[in-house]
ZAKOL-465863 format. One record per residue (C-alpha): residue number from 1; x, y, z. Coordinates in nm, 2 decimals, always signed. Each point is the difference from the previous one (the first is absolute). Layout:
SITE     n       c1       c2       c3
SITE   NUM        X        Y        Z
...
***
This chain:
SITE     n       c1       c2       c3
SITE     1    +0.41    +1.09    +2.16
SITE     2    +0.29    -0.11    -0.22
SITE     3    +0.08    -0.37    -0.01
SITE     4    +0.36    -0.11    -0.08
SITE     5    +0.04    -0.18    -0.33
SITE     6    +0.10    -0.36    +0.06
SITE     7    +0.20    -0.25    -0.20
SITE     8    -0.19    -0.32    -0.06
SITE     9    +0.25    -0.28    -0.07
SITE    10    -0.20    -0.27    -0.19
SITE    11    +0.25    -0.12    -0.26
SITE    12    +0.22    -0.29    +0.07
SITE    13    +0.36    +0.05    -0.13
SITE    14    +0.01    -0.35    -0.16
SITE    15    -0.33    +0.03    -0.19
SITE    16    -0.09    +0.19    -0.31
SITE    17    -0.36    +0.01    +0.10
SITE    18    -0.16    +0.02    +0.35
SITE    19    -0.38    +0.00    +0.06
SITE    20    -0.25    +0.11    +0.26
SITE    21    -0.37    -0.06    +0.05
SITE    22    -0.22    +0.20    +0.23
SITE    23    -0.36    +0.08    +0.08
SITE    24    -0.09    +0.36    +0.09
SITE    25    -0.32    +0.14    +0.15
SITE    26    -0.18    +0.30    -0.15
SITE    27    +0.19    +0.32    +0.09
SITE    28    +0.32    -0.17    +0.09
SITE    29    +0.32    +0.21    -0.06
SITE    30    +0.35    -0.12    -0.07
SITE    31    +0.20    +0.31    +0.11
SITE    32    +0.29    +0.15    -0.19
SITE    33    +0.28    -0.25    -0.07
SITE    34    +0.23    -0.12    -0.27
SITE    35    +0.16    -0.32    -0.12
SITE    36    +0.34    -0.09    -0.15
SITE    37    -0.19    -0.19    -0.26
SITE    38    -0.22    +0.08    -0.30
SITE    39    -0.35    -0.08    +0.11
SITE    40    -0.32    -0.11    -0.18
SITE    41    -0.31    +0.05    +0.22
SITE    42    -0.31    -0.18    -0.12
SITE    43    -0.35    -0.02    +0.16
SITE    44    -0.23    -0.28    -0.11
SITE    45    -0.27    +0.17    +0.21
SITE    46    -0.04    +0.36    +0.11
SITE    47    +0.15    +0.33    -0.10
SITE    48    +0.34    +0.15    +0.10
SITE    49    +0.11    +0.36    -0.01
SITE    50    +0.38    +0.03    -0.02
SITE    51    +0.15    +0.33    +0.09
SITE    52    +0.36    +0.13    -0.04
SITE    53    +0.14    +0.35    +0.01
SITE    54    -0.04    +0.01    -0.38
SITE    55    -0.36    -0.11    -0.03
SITE    56    -0.30    -0.22    +0.05
SITE    57    -0.09    -0.33    -0.16
SITE    58    -0.34    -0.16    +0.02
SITE    59    +0.01    -0.38    -0.04
SITE    60    -0.33    -0.18    -0.06
SITE    61    -0.04    -0.38    +0.02
SITE    62    +0.19    -0.20    -0.26
SITE    63    +0.25    +0.29    -0.05
SITE    64    +0.33    +0.04    +0.17
SITE    65    +0.24    +0.28    +0.08
SITE    66    +0.37    -0.02    -0.08
SITE    67    +0.22    +0.17    +0.27
SITE    68    +0.37    +0.02    -0.08
SITE    69    +0.26    -0.07    +0.28
SITE    70    +0.06    +0.28    +0.25
SITE    71    -0.33    +0.18    -0.08
SITE    72    -0.15    +0.12    +0.33
SITE    73    -0.38    -0.07    -0.01
SITE    74    -0.31    -0.06    +0.20
SITE    75    -0.31    -0.21    -0.08
SITE    76    -0.36    +0.06    +0.11
SITE    77    -0.26    -0.28    -0.04
SITE    78    -0.36    +0.06    -0.12
SITE    79    -0.21    -0.30    +0.08
SITE    80    +0.15    -0.33    +0.11
SITE    81    +0.32    -0.05    -0.20
SITE    82    +0.17    -0.33    -0.09
SITE    83    +0.35    +0.11    -0.07
SITE    84    +0.26    -0.20    -0.18
SITE    85    +0.35    +0.15    -0.03
SITE    86    +0.30    -0.10    -0.21
SITE    87    +0.35    +0.14    +0.09
SITE    88    +0.26    -0.03    -0.27
SITE    89    +0.37    +0.08    +0.03
SITE    90    +0.04    +0.36    -0.14
SITE    91    -0.02    +0.03    -0.38
SITE    92    -0.06    -0.37    -0.05
SITE    93    -0.32    +0.08    -0.20
SITE    94    +0.19    +0.23    -0.23
SITE    95    -0.28    +0.13    -0.23
SITE    96    -0.21    +0.14    +0.28
SITE    97    +0.06    +0.37    +0.08
SITE    98    +0.20    +0.15    +0.29
SITE    99    -0.31    +0.18    +0.12
SITE   100    -0.34    -0.12    +0.14
SITE   101    -0.27    -0.10    -0.24
SITE   102    -0.33    -0.20    -0.01
SITE   103    +0.01    -0.30    -0.23
SITE   104    -0.26    -0.24    -0.13
SITE   105    +0.00    -0.35    +0.13
SITE   106    -0.10    -0.27    -0.25
SITE   107    -0.17    -0.32    +0.12
SITE   108    +0.32    -0.19    -0.06
SITE   109    +0.21    +0.25    +0.20
SITE   110    -0.26    +0.00    +0.28
SITE   111    +0.03    -0.38    +0.04
SITE   112    +0.38    +0.03    -0.02
SITE   113    +0.01    +0.26    +0.28
SITE   114    -0.23    -0.21    +0.22
SITE   115    +0.20    -0.31    -0.06
SITE   116    +0.33    +0.17    +0.07
SITE   117    -0.13    +0.14    +0.33
SITE   118    -0.05    -0.35    +0.13
SITE   119    +0.38    -0.02    +0.03
SITE   120    +0.19    +0.27    +0.20
SITE   121    +0.31    +0.01    -0.22
SITE   122    +0.10    -0.10    -0.35
SITE   123    +0.34    -0.05    -0.16
SITE   124    +0.12    -0.06    -0.35
SITE   125    +0.24    -0.26    +0.14
SITE   126    -0.30    -0.23    +0.05
SITE   127    -0.11    -0.13    -0.34
SITE   128    -0.38    +0.01    +0.04
SITE   129    +0.02    +0.34    +0.17
SITE   130    +0.22    +0.13    -0.28
SITE   131    -0.27    -0.07    -0.25
SITE   132    -0.27    +0.17    +0.20
SITE   133    +0.21    +0.31    +0.06
SITE   134    +0.07    +0.02    -0.37
SITE   135    -0.37    -0.03    -0.09
SITE   136    -0.09    +0.26    +0.26
SITE   137    +0.25    +0.26    -0.12
SITE   138    -0.10    -0.06    -0.36
SITE   139    -0.37    +0.06    +0.09
SITE   140    +0.09    +0.32    +0.19
SITE   141    +0.20    +0.13    -0.29
SITE   142    -0.30    -0.05    -0.23
SITE   143    -0.25    +0.16    +0.24
SITE   144    -0.14    +0.34    -0.09
SITE   145    -0.02    +0.29    +0.23
SITE   146    -0.32    +0.20    +0.06
SITE   147    -0.04    +0.37    +0.09
SITE   148    -0.12    -0.03    +0.36
SITE   149    +0.25    +0.23    +0.16
SITE   150    +0.03    +0.37    +0.09
SITE   151    +0.33    +0.17    +0.03
SITE   152    +0.03    +0.23    +0.30
SITE   153    +0.13    +0.36    -0.02
SITE   154    +0.29    +0.12    +0.22
SITE   155    -0.05    +0.37    +0.06
SITE   156    -0.19    +0.07    +0.32
SITE   157    -0.26    +0.22    -0.17
SITE   158    -0.08    -0.27    -0.26
SITE   159    +0.00    -0.27    +0.27
SITE   160    -0.27    +0.19    +0.19
SITE   161    -0.22    +0.01    -0.32
SITE   162    +0.08    -0.37    -0.07
SITE   163    -0.09    -0.11    +0.35
SITE   164    -0.33    +0.19    -0.01
SITE   165    -0.09    -0.15    -0.34
SITE   166    +0.08    -0.35    +0.13
SITE   167    -0.19    +0.04    +0.33
SITE   168    -0.31    +0.16    -0.16
SITE   169    -0.03    -0.12    -0.36
SITE   170    -0.36    +0.11    -0.01
SITE   171    +0.09    +0.36    +0.09
SITE   172    -0.20    +0.21    -0.25
SITE   173    +0.21    +0.32    +0.03
SITE   174    +0.18    +0.12    -0.31
SITE   175    +0.37    -0.07    -0.02
SITE   176    +0.06    +0.38    +0.02
SITE   177    -0.19    +0.02    +0.33
SITE   178    +0.18    -0.31    +0.14
SITE   179    +0.34    +0.14    -0.08
SITE   180    -0.09    +0.33    +0.15
SITE   181    -0.13    -0.17    +0.32
SITE   182    +0.33    -0.19    +0.02
SITE   183    +0.20    +0.33    -0.02
SITE   184    +0.12    +0.02    -0.36
SITE   185    -0.12    +0.12    -0.34
SITE   186    -0.12    -0.26    -0.26
SITE   187    +0.27    +0.10    -0.25
SITE   188    +0.27    -0.08    +0.26
SITE   189    -0.16    -0.33    +0.09
SITE   190    -0.05    -0.09    -0.36
SITE   191    +0.37    +0.05    -0.07
SITE   192    +0.10    -0.20    +0.30
SITE   193    -0.22    -0.29    -0.08
SITE   194    +0.12    -0.01    -0.36
SITE   195    +0.37    +0.02    +0.10
SITE   196    -0.02    -0.25    +0.29
SITE   197    -0.27    -0.25    -0.12
SITE   198    +0.01    +0.04    -0.38
SITE   199    -0.38    +0.05    +0.02
SITE   200    -0.21    +0.31    -0.01
SITE   201    -0.19    +0.08    +0.32
SITE   202    -0.33    -0.09    -0.17
SITE   203    +0.13    -0.33    -0.12
SITE   204    +0.14    -0.08    +0.34
SITE   205    -0.34    +0.07    +0.16
SITE   206    -0.17    -0.23    -0.26
SITE   207    +0.25    -0.28    +0.08
SITE   208    -0.05    +0.05    +0.37
SITE   209    -0.38    -0.04    -0.05
SITE   210    +0.05    -0.30    -0.22
SITE   211    +0.22    -0.18    +0.25
SITE   212    -0.24    +0.08    +0.29
SITE   213    -0.30    -0.14    -0.19
SITE   214    +0.20    -0.30    -0.12
SITE   215    +0.10    -0.08    +0.36
SITE   216    -0.36    +0.02    +0.12
SITE   217    -0.13    -0.23    -0.28
SITE   218    +0.27    -0.25    +0.06
SITE   219    -0.10    +0.00    +0.37
SITE   220    -0.36    -0.08    -0.09
SITE   221    -0.16    +0.34    -0.05
SITE   222    -0.26    +0.04    -0.28
SITE   223    +0.13    +0.19    -0.31
SITE   224    -0.25    +0.28    +0.04
SITE   225    +0.07    +0.06    +0.36
SITE   226    +0.37    -0.01    -0.06
SITE   227    -0.02    +0.25    -0.28
SITE   228    -0.20    +0.25    +0.21
SITE   229    +0.23    -0.05    +0.30
SITE   230    +0.30    +0.08    -0.23
SITE   231    -0.15    +0.32    -0.12
SITE   232    -0.14    -0.09    -0.34
SITE   233    -0.31    +0.17    -0.11
SITE   234    -0.14    -0.31    -0.15
SITE   235    +0.07    -0.38    -0.03
SITE   236    +0.04    +0.04    -0.37
SITE   237    +0.27    +0.26    +0.05
SITE   238    +0.19    -0.24    +0.22
SITE   239    -0.04    -0.29    -0.23
SITE   240    +0.12    +0.21    -0.29
SITE   241    +0.32    +0.10    +0.19
SITE   242    +0.06    -0.35    +0.12
SITE   243    -0.03    -0.14    -0.35
SITE   244    +0.23    +0.27    -0.13
SITE   245    +0.27    -0.09    +0.25
SITE   246    -0.04    -0.38    +0.03
SITE   247    -0.14    -0.09    -0.34
SITE   248    -0.32    -0.16    +0.13
SITE   249    -0.31    +0.08    +0.21
SITE   250    +0.03    -0.04    +0.38
SITE   251    -0.26    -0.28    +0.00
SITE   252    +0.19    -0.20    -0.26
SITE   253    +0.34    +0.07    +0.17
SITE   254    -0.12    -0.13    +0.34
SITE   255    -0.18    -0.30    -0.16
SITE   256    +0.34    -0.10    -0.14
SITE   257    +0.17    +0.04    +0.34
SITE   258    -0.27    -0.24    +0.15
SITE   259    +0.07    -0.28    -0.24
***
């Protein structure tokens, strides 16, 4: 059943920065909503999956997702999630994009976020708060983004294929057979994916598998089990793809998130 999208008013008109802290149980869902503020959603523990009509973003621990104002989104929790959220007045953090992205959170930025969330609202009119806001925005501008997102196609034929690949990443059928079973030829689906997601169908499937395995590992699953569940033929094939996309092995990546 369709749920109405709701407007979540968090920002205080007199503050440049408003904060929220919340603890979520495994499987919790924040249904579709939007804010009139730019939003940084950070989890010091647990994994978040953010969905919009344009795509999916997987957010492991010690990473955050940037969600520009008026972006309708939902969030699903994997494992217990300790969420810390910063709401900035629109375009206050100027160098961050006007679309969703996952960004790295440095140890300093992590401490700044946690410290900021101890106070509900921050204003540049208060001297000590002005300095913290300035440091936060500078750190955010310097933070790098990471490729843990998957753009969603629009055409209904391509959407059927995308949904199947997301729901069953370990499906061993060929892409030609999957497209046929979804009611369209592979050439048509290939064209649609390239036009609407800027990725080939094969690359999109690889990214879907990578995100699925990454979410499982971040939630506590062993690397081998996560790789097989995501449809990889071997652990080494998954590690190779992970390193190609994120620049390091999954073991080292998640060791860094635990420190």
